[in-house]
C-alpha positions as CSV (number, residue, x, y, z in Angstrom):
1,M,8.9,11.3,-9.8
2,A,9.9,9.6,-13.0
3,V,11.2,10.9,-16.3
4,E,12.8,9.7,-19.5
5,T,16.5,10.2,-19.1
6,G,16.6,12.4,-22.2
7,D,13.7,14.6,-20.8
8,V,14.6,15.7,-17.3
9,S,12.5,18.8,-17.8
10,R,9.4,16.8,-16.8
11,L,10.7,16.5,-13.2
12,R,8.0,17.9,-10.9
13,P,8.0,18.4,-7.1
14,S,6.3,15.5,-5.3
15,R,5.5,14.8,-1.7
16,S,9.1,13.9,-1.2
17,Y,10.1,17.5,-2.0
18,R,7.5,19.2,0.1
19,H,8.9,17.8,3.4
20,P,12.5,19.0,2.9
21,R,11.2,22.5,1.9
22,L,9.0,22.7,5.1
23,Y,11.8,21.4,7.3
24,V,14.4,23.8,5.9
25,A,11.9,26.7,6.1
26,E,11.1,26.0,9.7
27,N,14.7,25.5,10.8
28,S,16.2,28.4,8.9
29,G,13.3,30.8,9.4
30,S,13.5,31.6,5.7
31,V,11.2,30.6,2.9
32,A,13.9,31.8,0.4
33,V,16.5,29.5,1.9
34,A,14.1,26.6,1.7
35,Q,13.2,27.4,-1.9
36,G,16.9,27.6,-2.7
37,F,17.5,24.2,-1.1
38,V,14.7,22.6,-3.1
39,S,16.0,24.2,-6.3
40,D,19.5,22.7,-5.6
41,L,17.9,19.4,-4.8
42,R,16.0,19.4,-8.0
43,T,19.1,20.3,-9.9
44,Q,20.9,17.3,-8.3
45,C,18.1,15.0,-9.4
46,H,18.4,16.3,-12.9
47,K,22.1,15.6,-12.9
48,L,21.5,12.1,-11.6
49,A,18.9,11.5,-14.3
50,A,21.5,12.5,-17.0
51,L,24.2,10.2,-15.7
52,E,24.7,6.5,-16.3
53,A,22.6,4.0,-14.3
54,T,25.7,3.0,-12.3
55,V,26.0,6.3,-10.5
56,G,25.3,6.2,-6.8
57,R,25.5,3.5,-4.2
58,P,23.6,0.2,-4.8
59,R,21.1,-0.5,-2.1
60,P,20.2,-4.2,-2.4
61,E,19.2,-4.3,1.3
62,L,16.3,-2.1,0.3
63,R,15.5,-3.4,-3.2
64,V,17.7,-4.8,-5.9
65,D,17.0,-1.9,-8.2
66,I,17.5,1.0,-5.8
67,R,20.5,3.3,-5.6
68,S,21.3,6.2,-3.4
69,F,23.2,9.4,-3.5
70,P,23.9,11.8,-0.6
71,F,23.0,15.5,-1.0
72,K,23.3,18.2,1.7
73,G,22.2,16.0,4.7
74,Y,19.6,14.1,2.7
75,V,19.8,10.9,0.7
76,I,18.2,10.7,-2.7
77,F,16.9,7.2,-3.5
78,F,16.4,6.4,-7.2
79,R,16.3,3.8,-9.9
80,H,16.7,3.5,-13.6
81,H,14.3,1.5,-15.7
82,G,15.9,1.4,-19.2
83,E,15.7,5.1,-20.3
84,R,13.4,6.0,-17.4
85,F,14.8,7.7,-14.2
86,E,12.7,7.6,-11.0
87,V,13.3,9.3,-7.7
88,V,11.9,6.8,-5.2
89,N,12.3,8.9,-2.1
90,I,14.3,11.7,-0.5
91,I,15.1,11.1,3.1
92,E,16.8,13.3,5.8
93,G,20.1,11.5,6.5
94,H,19.5,10.8,10.1
95,R,16.2,8.9,9.6
96,D,15.9,5.2,9.9
97,I,16.1,4.2,6.3
98,D,14.9,0.6,6.8
99,A,11.8,1.9,8.6
100,V,11.0,4.3,5.8
101,F,11.3,1.5,3.2
102,G,9.3,-0.8,5.3
103,G,12.0,-3.1,6.6
104,K,14.4,-5.4,4.8
105,D,11.7,-7.7,3.3
106,K,11.3,-5.5,0.2
107,R,13.9,-7.2,-2.0
């Protein structure tokens, strides 16, 4: 998912968003709860896109340009390229982040 910082309305659900929705729906037993969670997650991504490129935690162990921000048991991984904001991945907080990013050789 990538948008120009000034145009966060172009954010669209990607594969990263489908998994949390399914997980929350299965564990809560409610599609409405899952849809609300994804809506909140999207709102948080919009907020991150509107903030300075220094927001979030730098993640140089993953890649030099990756930052992360926690959100309701998930971690949003993102980067800024000039005026462009890109969500790289959204991972459930208990998962092995190095394994998801393919190890530490991605710098």
